N, CA, C and O atoms as a GROMACS GRO file, in nm:
protein
  340
    1UNK      N    1   1.774  -0.058  -1.369
    1UNK     CA    2   1.631  -0.068  -1.387
    1UNK      C    3   1.566  -0.088  -1.250
    1UNK      O    4   1.613  -0.171  -1.172
    2UNK      N    5   1.458  -0.012  -1.219
    2UNK     CA    6   1.393  -0.025  -1.089
    2UNK      C    7   1.328  -0.161  -1.073
    2UNK      O    8   1.279  -0.221  -1.169
    3UNK      N    9   1.328  -0.209  -0.950
    3UNK     CA   10   1.263  -0.337  -0.920
    3UNK      C   11   1.112  -0.320  -0.932
    3UNK      O   12   1.057  -0.213  -0.906
    4UNK      N   13   1.047  -0.428  -0.971
    4UNK     CA   14   0.902  -0.426  -0.981
    4UNK      C   15   0.838  -0.455  -0.847
    4UNK      O   16   0.906  -0.467  -0.746
    5UNK      N   17   0.706  -0.466  -0.846
    5UNK     CA   18   0.634  -0.495  -0.722
    5UNK      C   19   0.685  -0.624  -0.658
    5UNK      O   20   0.730  -0.716  -0.726
    6UNK      N   21   0.675  -0.628  -0.526
    6UNK     CA   22   0.716  -0.748  -0.452
    6UNK      C   23   0.623  -0.866  -0.480
    6UNK      O   24   0.666  -0.981  -0.481
    7UNK      N   25   0.497  -0.836  -0.503
    7UNK     CA   26   0.398  -0.941  -0.528
    7UNK      C   27   0.274  -0.880  -0.593
    7UNK      O   28   0.262  -0.758  -0.603
    8UNK      N   29   0.185  -0.965  -0.636
    8UNK     CA   30   0.057  -0.916  -0.688
    8UNK      C   31  -0.019  -0.840  -0.580
    8UNK      O   32  -0.087  -0.742  -0.608
    9UNK      N   33  -0.007  -0.887  -0.455
    9UNK     CA   34  -0.078  -0.822  -0.344
    9UNK      C   35  -0.024  -0.682  -0.317
    9UNK      O   36  -0.103  -0.589  -0.298
   10UNK      N   37   0.108  -0.665  -0.316
   10UNK     CA   38   0.163  -0.531  -0.291
   10UNK      C   39   0.130  -0.438  -0.407
   10UNK      O   40   0.107  -0.318  -0.386
   11UNK      N   41   0.127  -0.491  -0.529
   11UNK     CA   42   0.091  -0.408  -0.645
   11UNK      C   43  -0.055  -0.363  -0.635
   11UNK      O   44  -0.085  -0.247  -0.660
   12UNK      N   45  -0.144  -0.454  -0.600
   12UNK     CA   46  -0.286  -0.420  -0.589
   12UNK      C   47  -0.312  -0.323  -0.474
   12UNK      O   48  -0.388  -0.228  -0.488
   13UNK      N   49  -0.247  -0.347  -0.360
   13UNK     CA   50  -0.261  -0.257  -0.246
   13UNK      C   51  -0.215  -0.117  -0.285
   13UNK      O   52  -0.285  -0.019  -0.258
   14UNK      N   53  -0.099  -0.108  -0.348
   14UNK     CA   54  -0.047   0.022  -0.389
   14UNK      C   55  -0.138   0.092  -0.488
   14UNK      O   56  -0.156   0.214  -0.481
   15UNK      N   57  -0.194   0.016  -0.580
   15UNK     CA   58  -0.286   0.076  -0.678
   15UNK      C   59  -0.411   0.130  -0.609
   15UNK      O   60  -0.463   0.235  -0.649
   16UNK      N   61  -0.458   0.062  -0.508
   16UNK     CA   62  -0.576   0.109  -0.432
   16UNK      C   63  -0.543   0.237  -0.357
   16UNK      O   64  -0.623   0.330  -0.354
   17UNK      N   65  -0.425   0.241  -0.296
   17UNK     CA   66  -0.384   0.362  -0.224
   17UNK      C   67  -0.374   0.479  -0.322
   17UNK      O   68  -0.428   0.587  -0.296
   18UNK      N   69  -0.306   0.458  -0.435
   18UNK     CA   70  -0.290   0.565  -0.535
   18UNK      C   71  -0.425   0.613  -0.587
   18UNK      O   72  -0.448   0.733  -0.598
   19UNK      N   73  -0.513   0.519  -0.620
   19UNK     CA   74  -0.643   0.556  -0.675
   19UNK      C   75  -0.723   0.642  -0.577
   19UNK      O   76  -0.783   0.742  -0.616
   20UNK      N   77  -0.723   0.604  -0.451
   20UNK     CA   78  -0.798   0.680  -0.350
   20UNK      C   79  -0.732   0.817  -0.328
   20UNK      O   80  -0.802   0.918  -0.316
   21UNK      N   81  -0.600   0.820  -0.322
   21UNK     CA   82  -0.529   0.948  -0.304
   21UNK      C   83  -0.563   1.042  -0.418
   21UNK      O   84  -0.590   1.160  -0.395
   22UNK      N   85  -0.562   0.992  -0.540
   22UNK     CA   86  -0.594   1.075  -0.655
   22UNK      C   87  -0.741   1.115  -0.655
   22UNK      O   88  -0.776   1.227  -0.695
   23UNK      N   89  -0.827   1.025  -0.611
   23UNK     CA   90  -0.970   1.056  -0.600
   23UNK      C   91  -0.991   1.174  -0.504
   23UNK      O   92  -1.078   1.259  -0.527
   24UNK      N   93  -0.911   1.180  -0.398
   24UNK     CA   94  -0.919   1.289  -0.302
   24UNK      C   95  -0.846   1.414  -0.350
   24UNK      O   96  -0.857   1.520  -0.288
   25UNK      N   97  -0.772   1.402  -0.461
   25UNK     CA   98  -0.699   1.515  -0.516
   25UNK      C   99  -0.579   1.555  -0.432
   25UNK      O  100  -0.542   1.672  -0.426
   26UNK      N  101  -0.517   1.457  -0.367
   26UNK     CA  102  -0.404   1.484  -0.279
   26UNK      C  103  -0.272   1.438  -0.339
   26UNK      O  104  -0.267   1.342  -0.416
   27UNK      N  105  -0.167   1.506  -0.302
   27UNK     CA  106  -0.032   1.466  -0.340
   27UNK      C  107   0.019   1.362  -0.241
   27UNK      O  108  -0.039   1.344  -0.133
   28UNK      N  109   0.126   1.294  -0.277
   28UNK     CA  110   0.189   1.201  -0.183
   28UNK      C  111   0.237   1.277  -0.060
   28UNK      O  112   0.230   1.225   0.051
   29UNK      N  113   0.284   1.398  -0.079
   29UNK     CA  114   0.332   1.478   0.032
   29UNK      C  115   0.221   1.509   0.132
   29UNK      O  116   0.241   1.501   0.253
   30UNK      N  117   0.104   1.544   0.081
   30UNK     CA  118  -0.009   1.575   0.170
   30UNK      C  119  -0.054   1.450   0.244
   30UNK      O  120  -0.083   1.454   0.364
   31UNK      N  121  -0.061   1.338   0.173
   31UNK     CA  122  -0.098   1.213   0.238
   31UNK      C  123   0.005   1.175   0.343
   31UNK      O  124  -0.029   1.125   0.450
   32UNK      N  125   0.131   1.199   0.312
   32UNK     CA  126   0.238   1.171   0.408
   32UNK      C  127   0.219   1.254   0.535
   32UNK      O  128   0.231   1.201   0.645
   33UNK      N  129   0.190   1.380   0.520
   33UNK     CA  130   0.167   1.466   0.636
   33UNK      C  131   0.051   1.415   0.720
   33UNK      O  132   0.060   1.410   0.843
   34UNK      N  133  -0.058   1.378   0.655
   34UNK     CA  134  -0.177   1.335   0.729
   34UNK      C  135  -0.161   1.197   0.792
   34UNK      O  136  -0.226   1.167   0.892
   35UNK      N  137  -0.075   1.112   0.734
   35UNK     CA  138  -0.058   0.977   0.786
   35UNK      C  139   0.060   0.965   0.883
   35UNK      O  140   0.071   0.867   0.956
   36UNK      N  141   0.148   1.065   0.883
   36UNK     CA  142   0.267   1.058   0.966
   36UNK      C  143   0.374   0.968   0.908
   36UNK      O  144   0.465   0.925   0.979
   37UNK      N  145   0.364   0.939   0.778
   37UNK     CA  146   0.462   0.856   0.709
   37UNK      C  147   0.539   0.944   0.610
   37UNK      O  148   0.493   1.052   0.574
   38UNK      N  149   0.654   0.898   0.568
   38UNK     CA  150   0.736   0.975   0.474
   38UNK      C  151   0.682   0.960   0.332
   38UNK      O  152   0.635   0.853   0.293
   39UNK      N  153   0.690   1.069   0.255
   39UNK     CA  154   0.637   1.066   0.118
   39UNK      C  155   0.708   0.962   0.032
   39UNK      O  156   0.645   0.902  -0.055
   40UNK      N  157   0.838   0.940   0.053
   40UNK     CA  158   0.909   0.841  -0.029
   40UNK      C  159   0.862   0.699   0.006
   40UNK      O  160   0.856   0.612  -0.081
   41UNK      N  161   0.829   0.676   0.133
   41UNK     CA  162   0.772   0.548   0.174
   41UNK      C  163   0.639   0.525   0.102
   41UNK      O  164   0.613   0.416   0.051
   42UNK      N  165   0.555   0.629   0.099
   42UNK     CA  166   0.425   0.616   0.031
   42UNK      C  167   0.443   0.590  -0.118
   42UNK      O  168   0.364   0.517  -0.178
   43UNK      N  169   0.545   0.649  -0.177
   43UNK     CA  170   0.573   0.621  -0.318
   43UNK      C  171   0.607   0.474  -0.339
   43UNK      O  172   0.562   0.412  -0.436
   44UNK      N  173   0.686   0.419  -0.248
   44UNK     CA  174   0.720   0.276  -0.256
   44UNK      C  175   0.595   0.190  -0.237
   44UNK      O  176   0.579   0.088  -0.304
   45UNK      N  177   0.509   0.230  -0.145
   45UNK     CA  178   0.384   0.156  -0.123
   45UNK      C  179   0.301   0.158  -0.252
   45UNK      O  180   0.252   0.054  -0.296
   46UNK      N  181   0.285   0.275  -0.311
   46UNK     CA  182   0.205   0.286  -0.433
   46UNK      C  183   0.263   0.207  -0.549
   46UNK      O  184   0.188   0.158  -0.633
   47UNK      N  185   0.394   0.192  -0.554
   47UNK     CA  186   0.457   0.113  -0.661
   47UNK      C  187   0.460  -0.036  -0.628
   47UNK      O  188   0.497  -0.118  -0.712
   48UNK      N  189   0.421  -0.071  -0.505
   48UNK     CA  190   0.420  -0.212  -0.465
   48UNK      C  191   0.557  -0.267  -0.431
   48UNK      O  192   0.576  -0.388  -0.426
   49UNK      N  193   0.652  -0.178  -0.407
   49UNK     CA  194   0.788  -0.223  -0.378
   49UNK      C  195   0.817  -0.226  -0.228
   49UNK      O  196   0.931  -0.251  -0.187
   50UNK      N  197   0.717  -0.200  -0.147
   50UNK     CA  198   0.733  -0.200  -0.002
   50UNK      C  199   0.624  -0.288   0.060
   50UNK      O  200   0.507  -0.275   0.026
   51UNK      N  201   0.665  -0.377   0.149
   51UNK     CA  202   0.571  -0.460   0.222
   51UNK      C  203   0.538  -0.386   0.352
   51UNK      O  204   0.624  -0.372   0.438
   52UNK      N  205   0.415  -0.340   0.366
   52UNK     CA  206   0.379  -0.253   0.477
   52UNK      C  207   0.334  -0.332   0.600
   52UNK      O  208   0.283  -0.443   0.589
   53UNK      N  209   0.353  -0.271   0.716
   53UNK     CA  210   0.310  -0.331   0.842
   53UNK      C  211   0.162  -0.300   0.865
   53UNK      O  212   0.104  -0.213   0.799
   54UNK      N  213   0.104  -0.370   0.959
   54UNK     CA  214  -0.035  -0.344   0.997
   54UNK      C  215  -0.053  -0.199   1.041
   54UNK      O  216  -0.150  -0.134   1.001
   55UNK      N  217   0.038  -0.148   1.121
   55UNK     CA  218   0.025  -0.011   1.168
   55UNK      C  219   0.030   0.089   1.053
   55UNK      O  220  -0.043   0.188   1.054
   56UNK      N  221   0.114   0.064   0.954
   56UNK     CA  222   0.119   0.153   0.838
   56UNK      C  223  -0.011   0.145   0.757
   56UNK      O  224  -0.061   0.246   0.709
   57UNK      N  225  -0.065   0.025   0.742
   57UNK     CA  226  -0.193   0.010   0.672
   57UNK      C  227  -0.301   0.091   0.743
   57UNK      O  228  -0.379   0.160   0.678
   58UNK      N  229  -0.305   0.083   0.876
   58UNK     CA  230  -0.406   0.156   0.952
   58UNK      C  231  -0.387   0.306   0.939
   58UNK      O  232  -0.485   0.380   0.927
   59UNK      N  233  -0.264   0.354   0.940
   59UNK     CA  234  -0.237   0.497   0.926
   59UNK      C  235  -0.276   0.546   0.787
   59UNK      O  236  -0.336   0.653   0.772
   60UNK      N  237  -0.241   0.468   0.685
   60UNK     CA  238  -0.275   0.506   0.547
   60UNK      C  239  -0.426   0.510   0.529
   60UNK      O  240  -0.480   0.605   0.473
   61UNK      N  241  -0.494   0.406   0.577
   61UNK     CA  242  -0.639   0.400   0.563
   61UNK      C  243  -0.706   0.518   0.633
   61UNK      O  244  -0.798   0.579   0.578
   62UNK      N  245  -0.661   0.551   0.752
   62UNK     CA  246  -0.720   0.664   0.825
   62UNK      C  247  -0.698   0.794   0.748
   62UNK      O  248  -0.790   0.876   0.736
   63UNK      N  249  -0.578   0.814   0.695
   63UNK     CA  250  -0.549   0.935   0.619
   63UNK      C  251  -0.631   0.942   0.491
   63UNK      O  252  -0.664   1.051   0.443
   64UNK      N  253  -0.664   0.826   0.435
   64UNK     CA  254  -0.745   0.821   0.312
   64UNK      C  255  -0.895   0.818   0.342
   64UNK      O  256  -0.978   0.814   0.251
   65UNK      N  257  -0.929   0.821   0.472
   65UNK     CA  258  -1.069   0.818   0.516
   65UNK      C  259  -1.141   0.694   0.464
   65UNK      O  260  -1.252   0.701   0.411
   66UNK      N  261  -1.072   0.580   0.482
   66UNK     CA  262  -1.126   0.451   0.439
   66UNK      C  263  -1.118   0.350   0.552
   66UNK      O  264  -1.034   0.362   0.641
   67UNK      N  265  -1.206   0.252   0.548
   67UNK     CA  266  -1.190   0.135   0.633
   67UNK      C  267  -1.072   0.057   0.576
   67UNK      O  268  -1.064   0.039   0.454
   68UNK      N  269  -0.980   0.011   0.660
   68UNK     CA  270  -0.864  -0.064   0.608
   68UNK      C  271  -0.904  -0.184   0.522
   68UNK      O  272  -0.829  -0.226   0.434
   69UNK      N  273  -1.021  -0.239   0.547
   69UNK     CA  274  -1.068  -0.355   0.470
   69UNK      C  275  -1.079  -0.322   0.321
   69UNK      O  276  -1.064  -0.410   0.237
   70UNK      N  277  -1.106  -0.197   0.289
   70UNK     CA  278  -1.116  -0.156   0.149
   70UNK      C  279  -0.980  -0.173   0.080
   70UNK      O  280  -0.973  -0.209  -0.038
   71UNK      N  281  -0.874  -0.146   0.153
   71UNK     CA  282  -0.740  -0.154   0.095
   71UNK      C  283  -0.688  -0.297   0.085
   71UNK      O  284  -0.609  -0.328  -0.005
   72UNK      N  285  -0.730  -0.385   0.176
   72UNK     CA  286  -0.674  -0.520   0.179
   72UNK      C  287  -0.772  -0.629   0.138
   72UNK      O  288  -0.733  -0.745   0.123
   73UNK      N  289  -0.897  -0.594   0.119
   73UNK     CA  290  -0.999  -0.694   0.085
   73UNK      C  291  -0.964  -0.773  -0.040
   73UNK      O  292  -0.932  -0.716  -0.144
   74UNK      N  293  -0.969  -0.905  -0.028
   74UNK     CA  294  -0.948  -0.994  -0.141
   74UNK      C  295  -0.802  -1.020  -0.176
   74UNK      O  296  -0.774  -1.101  -0.264
   75UNK      N  297  -0.710  -0.954  -0.109
   75UNK     CA  298  -0.568  -0.977  -0.139
   75UNK      C  299  -0.523  -1.109  -0.079
   75UNK      O  300  -0.572  -1.151   0.026
   76UNK      N  301  -0.429  -1.173  -0.145
   76UNK     CA  302  -0.374  -1.300  -0.097
   76UNK      C  303  -0.223  -1.289  -0.087
   76UNK      O  304  -0.158  -1.227  -0.171
   77UNK      N  305  -0.169  -1.351   0.017
   77UNK     CA  306  -0.024  -1.354   0.034
   77UNK      C  307   0.037  -1.444  -0.074
   77UNK      O  308  -0.027  -1.540  -0.117
   78UNK      N  309   0.158  -1.414  -0.118
   78UNK     CA  310   0.224  -1.502  -0.214
   78UNK      C  311   0.246  -1.638  -0.151
   78UNK      O  312   0.267  -1.650  -0.030
   79UNK      N  313   0.243  -1.739  -0.232
   79UNK     CA  314   0.265  -1.874  -0.184
   79UNK      C  315   0.413  -1.896  -0.157
   79UNK      O  316   0.498  -1.861  -0.240
   80UNK      N  317   0.443  -1.953  -0.043
   80UNK     CA  318   0.582  -1.986  -0.010
   80UNK      C  319   0.621  -2.114  -0.082
   80UNK      O  320   0.538  -2.202  -0.106
   81UNK      N  321   0.747  -2.123  -0.116
   81UNK     CA  322   0.800  -2.247  -0.175
   81UNK      C  323   0.826  -2.346  -0.063
   81UNK      O  324   0.928  -2.339   0.004
   82UNK      N  325   0.732  -2.438  -0.044
   82UNK     CA  326   0.741  -2.535   0.064
   82UNK      C  327   0.731  -2.675   0.004
   82UNK      O  328   0.641  -2.703  -0.075
   83UNK      N  329   0.823  -2.760   0.043
   83UNK     CA  330   0.816  -2.899  -0.004
   83UNK      C  331   0.706  -2.971   0.072
   83UNK      O  332   0.700  -2.963   0.195
   84UNK      N  333   0.621  -3.039   0.001
   84UNK     CA  334   0.512  -3.114   0.064
   84UNK      C  335   0.556  -3.258   0.080
   84UNK      O  336   0.516  -3.345   0.002
   85UNK      N  337   0.637  -3.284   0.181
   85UNK     CA  338   0.688  -3.421   0.205
   85UNK      C  339   0.586  -3.508   0.271
   85UNK      O  340   0.613  -3.625   0.298
   0.00000   0.00000   0.00000
């Protein structure tokens, strides 16, 4: 069984990427060509199973003709398990 999203943030980010890509009527392959990233990597991003770097976020946003803030706005990092001693 495939692993699910790494976090709520990666799932939401991936959903935003997918929605914009589909809005533009582009395939993952076309987005991959325009962003300089591999199509399988973009598939993982869209499924939320890949934690992307800042540079990848910037490349994806540029290829989607969006301000990166649109893709990351309101997202929160998962809380770390830290003992509050």
